[in-house]
Steps between C-alpha positions, in 0.01 A plus 500: 500500500600661833613262768318442826791677674433814292141515625616433855753786484238744377256384770774531763589855393133599502450348847813676631376832358157451656647415841735799488207730419287349779787537748552863402125565524499355853794723601326812365150426633565652846586828325178501297683477168479275200822394326458744212416788734816432700700487178381848399590639844837323494590648159403850618687483831830649379371758252284808543266377227479299179299561183207262444666377179815400689299320768312309228833378361644416843188317615448322165127579503256670268433871561142423610630251758743758638220756519301261720803437721569870540130570568505245782826626648380859471174413680712353782697826520827331398570668164408820327474599135714796400525715191786394276763775492535506121176357359176618656311214330696248706483423868772395737443287809671565831486362852319688772662520842269218610602290197869555566458413869309183412743371237795574728333311787464178301795263541638422153345163412786389276750388766234316701370322190854412395564347843185289469592391146854401602392317816470165321734554207876442494699818425656346188156412367396865534776602257403224259133604520598862436703408192225275365234763565704771329551273198125432480425874523746576218339227286147623565595864431667402173192303396271791585714740301482269196123498505348770289342776700672411827526815706604584852717198576536517877848592615555323830 
């Protein structure tokens, strides 16, 4: 039977994830973007375009979910759908000038969030947390890969 500490660790990780997402949402709200919309723009910022299939893999979403994201961003004038150079059945997605200007105007949230996270944590504890987290990720990935039918194990 799992220990009380096991449940507390899972609850703590979930709470941390939720608070990180809420903090990121708050930072993106002034720009009129949701977290996933920003992520699409961020991944497109250094390339001319990406195929839908590649964006699906990067974003770790279903194709229908990506279609909705792209529809929303396209309606805002931030991305455009382009013909794929080699396969006319496929579409690529690229930033518009407005999309590029917007994503470049948003201060990268990572450093600010890291500063907040470290504000009450000793530097040595950060390295311990990183090592523990990486070990947990390796364990969870290995377990997923053992399970029959496991596909698309997230590579973070």
